[in-house]
C-alpha positions as CSV (number, residue, x, y, z in Angstrom):
1,M,4.5,-48.2,-65.0
2,D,7.0,-45.5,-64.1
3,F,7.0,-42.1,-65.8
4,H,9.7,-43.0,-68.3
5,Q,7.8,-46.1,-69.4
6,Y,4.6,-44.1,-69.5
7,L,6.2,-41.4,-71.7
8,E,7.6,-44.0,-74.1
9,A,4.3,-45.8,-74.4
10,R,2.4,-42.6,-75.1
11,R,5.0,-41.5,-77.6
12,A,4.7,-44.8,-79.5
13,E,0.9,-44.3,-79.6
14,I,1.3,-40.8,-80.8
15,E,3.8,-41.7,-83.6
16,A,1.4,-44.3,-84.9
17,A,-1.6,-41.9,-84.8
18,L,0.4,-39.1,-86.5
19,A,1.4,-41.5,-89.3
20,A,-2.2,-42.5,-89.8
21,A,-3.5,-38.9,-89.8
22,L,-1.0,-37.5,-92.2
23,P,-2.3,-37.0,-95.8
24,S,-0.5,-39.0,-98.5
25,P,-0.8,-39.5,-102.3
26,P,-3.0,-39.6,-104.2
27,A,-5.0,-37.3,-101.8
28,C,-2.1,-34.8,-102.0
29,P,1.0,-34.3,-104.2
30,A,3.9,-36.5,-103.3
31,S,6.2,-33.5,-102.9
32,V,4.0,-32.0,-100.2
33,A,3.5,-35.3,-98.5
34,R,7.3,-35.9,-98.4
35,A,7.9,-32.4,-97.0
36,M,5.3,-32.8,-94.2
37,L,6.6,-36.2,-93.3
38,Y,10.2,-35.0,-93.2
39,S,9.5,-32.5,-90.5
40,L,6.8,-34.4,-88.6
41,T,8.9,-37.5,-88.2
42,A,12.1,-35.8,-87.3
43,G,11.6,-36.7,-83.6
44,G,11.0,-34.2,-80.9
45,K,9.7,-34.4,-77.4
46,R,6.0,-34.7,-78.4
47,L,5.3,-32.6,-75.3
48,R,2.0,-31.2,-76.5
49,P,0.3,-34.4,-77.6
50,V,1.6,-36.2,-74.4
51,L,0.2,-33.4,-72.3
52,C,-3.1,-33.6,-74.1
53,L,-3.5,-37.3,-73.5
54,A,-2.3,-37.0,-69.9
55,S,-4.8,-34.3,-69.3
56,A,-7.7,-36.4,-70.6
57,E,-6.5,-39.3,-68.5
58,A,-6.1,-37.1,-65.4
59,V,-9.8,-35.9,-65.4
60,G,-11.0,-39.5,-65.8
61,G,-11.6,-39.5,-69.5
62,D,-10.6,-41.8,-72.3
63,P,-7.3,-40.7,-73.9
64,A,-8.4,-42.2,-77.2
65,Q,-11.0,-39.5,-77.4
66,A,-8.3,-36.9,-77.2
67,M,-5.8,-38.5,-79.6
68,P,-7.1,-36.5,-82.7
69,A,-6.6,-33.3,-80.8
70,A,-3.2,-34.5,-79.7
71,C,-2.2,-35.1,-83.3
72,A,-3.6,-31.8,-84.5
73,L,-1.6,-30.0,-81.9
74,E,1.6,-31.7,-83.1
75,F,0.7,-30.8,-86.7
76,I,0.4,-27.1,-85.6
77,H,3.6,-27.2,-83.5
78,T,5.6,-28.7,-86.5
79,Y,4.2,-26.1,-88.9
80,S,5.3,-23.4,-86.5
81,L,8.9,-24.8,-86.4
82,I,9.1,-25.1,-90.1
83,H,8.1,-21.4,-90.5
84,D,10.2,-20.3,-87.5
85,D,13.3,-21.7,-89.2
86,L,12.7,-19.9,-92.5
87,P,15.3,-17.2,-93.6
88,A,12.6,-14.5,-93.1
89,M,12.2,-15.6,-89.5
90,D,15.1,-17.2,-87.5
91,N,17.0,-18.4,-90.5
92,D,18.1,-21.6,-88.9
93,T,19.6,-24.6,-90.7
94,M,19.2,-27.3,-88.1
95,R,16.2,-28.6,-86.3
96,R,15.8,-31.8,-84.3
97,G,19.3,-32.9,-85.3
98,R,18.8,-32.7,-89.0
99,P,18.8,-30.0,-91.7
100,T,15.7,-27.8,-91.6
101,L,13.0,-28.3,-94.2
102,H,13.8,-25.2,-96.3
103,V,17.4,-26.3,-96.6
104,V,16.3,-29.7,-97.9
105,A,13.2,-28.9,-100.0
106,G,13.5,-25.1,-100.6
107,E,11.7,-22.2,-99.1
108,G,8.6,-22.5,-101.2
109,M,7.9,-26.1,-100.3
110,A,8.7,-25.4,-96.6
111,I,6.0,-22.7,-96.6
112,L,3.5,-25.0,-98.3
113,A,4.2,-27.9,-96.0
114,G,3.7,-25.6,-93.0
115,D,0.5,-24.3,-94.4
116,A,-0.7,-27.8,-95.1
117,L,0.0,-29.0,-91.6
118,L,-1.8,-26.1,-90.1
119,T,-4.9,-26.7,-92.3
120,E,-4.9,-30.5,-91.9
121,A,-4.8,-30.0,-88.1
122,F,-8.3,-28.4,-88.3
123,A,-9.6,-30.9,-90.8
124,L,-8.6,-33.6,-88.3
125,L,-10.2,-31.8,-85.3
126,A,-13.4,-31.5,-87.3
127,R,-13.4,-35.1,-88.5
128,E,-12.3,-37.1,-85.5
129,P,-13.3,-38.7,-83.3
130,V,-16.2,-39.8,-85.6
131,T,-19.4,-39.6,-83.5
132,T,-23.0,-38.7,-83.4
133,D,-23.0,-38.2,-79.6
134,P,-24.1,-34.6,-79.1
135,A,-21.9,-34.2,-76.0
136,I,-18.7,-35.3,-77.8
137,V,-19.6,-33.2,-80.8
138,A,-19.9,-30.2,-78.5
139,R,-16.5,-31.0,-77.0
140,K,-15.0,-31.1,-80.5
141,V,-16.4,-27.7,-81.4
142,R,-15.1,-26.3,-78.1
143,V,-11.6,-27.7,-78.7
144,I,-11.5,-26.3,-82.3
145,G,-12.1,-22.8,-80.8
146,V,-9.5,-23.3,-78.1
147,V,-6.8,-24.5,-80.5
148,A,-7.6,-21.8,-83.1
149,G,-7.3,-19.1,-80.5
150,A,-3.9,-20.5,-79.3
151,A,-2.5,-20.8,-82.9
152,G,-3.7,-17.5,-84.3
153,A,-2.9,-13.8,-84.0
154,A,-3.8,-13.6,-80.3
155,G,-1.7,-16.7,-79.6
156,M,1.3,-18.3,-81.3
157,V,1.4,-16.1,-84.4
158,G,1.2,-13.0,-82.2
159,G,4.0,-14.2,-80.1
160,Q,6.1,-14.8,-83.1
161,A,5.4,-11.2,-84.3
162,L,6.6,-9.9,-80.9
163,D,9.7,-12.1,-81.2
164,L,10.5,-10.7,-84.6
165,A,10.1,-7.2,-83.2
166,A,12.6,-8.0,-80.5
167,S,15.2,-8.9,-83.1
168,E,14.9,-5.7,-85.0
169,P,18.1,-3.5,-84.9
170,E,16.5,-0.8,-82.8
171,H,15.5,-3.3,-80.2
172,A,18.6,-5.5,-80.1
173,G,20.7,-5.0,-77.0
174,T,18.3,-2.7,-75.4
175,P,16.1,-3.3,-72.3
176,A,12.9,-2.8,-74.3
177,F,11.8,-6.3,-73.5
178,E,12.0,-6.5,-69.7
179,A,10.3,-9.1,-67.5
180,D,6.6,-8.4,-68.2
181,A,7.1,-8.0,-72.0
182,L,9.2,-11.1,-72.2
183,R,6.6,-13.1,-70.3
184,A,3.8,-11.8,-72.5
185,M,5.8,-12.7,-75.7
186,H,6.4,-16.3,-74.6
187,A,2.9,-16.7,-73.1
188,K,1.7,-16.3,-76.7
189,K,4.6,-17.9,-78.7
190,T,5.2,-21.0,-76.6
191,G,2.7,-21.0,-73.8
192,A,-0.6,-20.7,-75.8
193,L,-0.2,-24.0,-77.6
194,I,0.9,-25.8,-74.4
195,R,-2.2,-24.4,-72.6
196,A,-4.4,-25.5,-75.5
197,A,-3.0,-29.0,-75.3
198,A,-3.9,-29.5,-71.7
199,S,-7.2,-27.8,-72.0
200,A,-8.1,-29.8,-75.1
201,G,-7.4,-33.0,-73.2
202,A,-9.5,-32.0,-70.3
203,I,-12.3,-30.9,-72.5
204,M,-12.3,-34.2,-74.5
205,G,-12.0,-36.0,-71.2
206,G,-15.3,-34.6,-70.1
207,A,-14.1,-32.4,-67.2
208,D,-16.3,-29.6,-65.9
209,D,-15.5,-26.0,-66.4
210,T,-13.9,-25.5,-63.0
211,V,-11.4,-28.3,-63.6
212,I,-10.7,-27.2,-67.1
213,A,-9.9,-23.7,-65.8
214,R,-7.5,-25.1,-63.2
215,V,-5.8,-27.3,-65.8
216,D,-5.5,-24.4,-68.2
217,A,-3.9,-22.2,-65.4
218,A,-1.5,-25.0,-64.5
219,A,-0.5,-25.5,-68.1
220,A,0.3,-21.8,-68.3
221,E,2.8,-22.4,-65.6
222,L,4.2,-25.4,-67.4
223,G,4.5,-23.4,-70.6
224,L,6.5,-20.7,-68.8
225,A,8.7,-23.3,-67.1
226,F,9.3,-24.9,-70.5
227,Q,10.4,-21.6,-72.1
228,I,12.7,-20.7,-69.2
229,V,14.4,-24.0,-69.4
230,D,14.7,-23.6,-73.2
231,D,16.5,-20.3,-72.7
232,V,18.9,-21.9,-70.2
233,L,19.6,-24.8,-72.5
234,D,20.2,-22.3,-75.4
235,V,23.1,-21.1,-73.3
236,E,24.3,-24.4,-71.8
237,G,23.4,-26.9,-74.4
238,A,25.4,-28.4,-77.2
239,A,24.1,-28.8,-80.7
240,A,24.3,-32.6,-80.5
241,T,22.1,-32.7,-77.4
242,L,19.7,-29.9,-78.3
243,G,19.2,-31.0,-81.9
244,K,19.2,-27.3,-83.0
245,T,21.8,-24.5,-83.1
246,P,22.6,-23.3,-79.6
247,G,23.4,-19.7,-78.7
248,K,21.2,-18.3,-81.5
249,D,19.2,-16.1,-79.2
250,A,22.3,-14.4,-77.7
251,T,23.7,-13.9,-81.2
252,A,20.5,-12.3,-82.4
253,G,20.3,-10.1,-79.3
254,K,17.0,-11.6,-78.3
255,P,15.7,-11.2,-74.7
256,T,15.8,-14.4,-72.8
257,Y,15.2,-15.4,-69.2
258,A,18.8,-16.6,-68.9
259,A,20.1,-13.2,-70.1
260,L,17.7,-11.2,-67.9
261,Y,18.0,-13.2,-64.7
262,G,21.1,-15.4,-65.0
263,I,21.2,-19.2,-65.2
264,D,20.7,-20.0,-61.5
265,E,17.8,-17.6,-61.0
266,A,16.1,-18.7,-64.2
267,R,16.2,-22.3,-63.0
268,R,14.7,-21.3,-59.7
269,M,12.0,-19.5,-61.6
270,A,11.2,-22.6,-63.6
271,A,11.0,-24.7,-60.4
272,A,8.6,-22.1,-58.9
273,C,6.4,-22.4,-62.0
274,I,6.1,-26.2,-61.4
275,D,5.2,-25.6,-57.7
276,R,2.4,-23.3,-58.7
277,A,1.2,-25.8,-61.4
278,D,1.1,-28.5,-58.8
279,A,-0.9,-26.4,-56.4
280,L,-3.5,-25.6,-59.2
281,L,-3.7,-29.3,-60.1
282,A,-4.3,-30.2,-56.4
283,E,-7.1,-27.6,-56.3
284,A,-8.7,-29.5,-59.2
285,G,-8.4,-32.8,-57.4
286,I,-5.8,-34.2,-59.8
287,G,-2.6,-33.4,-58.0
288,H,-1.1,-36.9,-58.2
289,S,-1.7,-37.3,-62.0
290,R,0.8,-37.7,-64.8
291,L,0.5,-33.9,-65.3
292,S,2.7,-33.3,-62.3
293,E,5.2,-35.7,-63.5
294,I,5.3,-33.9,-66.9
295,G,6.1,-30.7,-65.0
296,R,9.1,-32.3,-63.3
297,W,10.2,-33.7,-66.7
298,I,10.1,-30.2,-68.2
299,V,12.4,-28.7,-65.6
300,N,14.8,-31.6,-65.5
301,R,15.2,-32.1,-69.3
302,S,18.5,-31.7,-71.1
303,H,17.1,-30.9,-74.6
């Protein structure tokens, strides 16, 4: 199948798996279940779970073994969006083309739904795939460590803290966040979970350490490309296409690749990231996998 067909097929599998993995009454209160479901089923690119499954497939593994990790990563990503939109963070009212969760259900329930999704992600990673095979159990434990590191203070949470600092009045409109600092911030906030997705897939696919390291390095480039394109689309995109409020970064005075380098140079930087990712994947012997196609999809996307 071509890449578009592949992407749609994988997304359909992921949607079904997410629905099956999400807690529901009587296991949890209906209010929490509704809030989690509202944000989780709002759509989105499903980049992280697709990347996880494609990575497992690329190294010759069974994507089904990586599906629990794929779902857990989307749980964590959705939790991060819920919290990112809160008044105390970015104070956004639209996400994925619909009102944000705190607008619909209130700030308290939005915080609880995010907390629940984060916690349920690790419950899922520990529980599935159900197996007594020592090799697969060891892979599961390794993936839990990788995902926890990417989601925590050294990863996504740390990146969000740096992002908040960049929005403070004393930083707004100043060159405090130049190229290296900007890259470090997004390597944590956006890149860490994208790297974890690819690494988790390779681990669950049974790849050796050398291949896992190459996949991880390639995914770091994909994560950077994704953020650069995101910054460009924040300038060029329309709300109807993006599914979120455009121009928020500029209004908040946040540093972006588009602001620092200009639109054309930012797009060239994103393309260079994909070239480096392709070279790393070729070194790992998986240069003609779906992972390369995902890279091109990242730089050519419109939302």
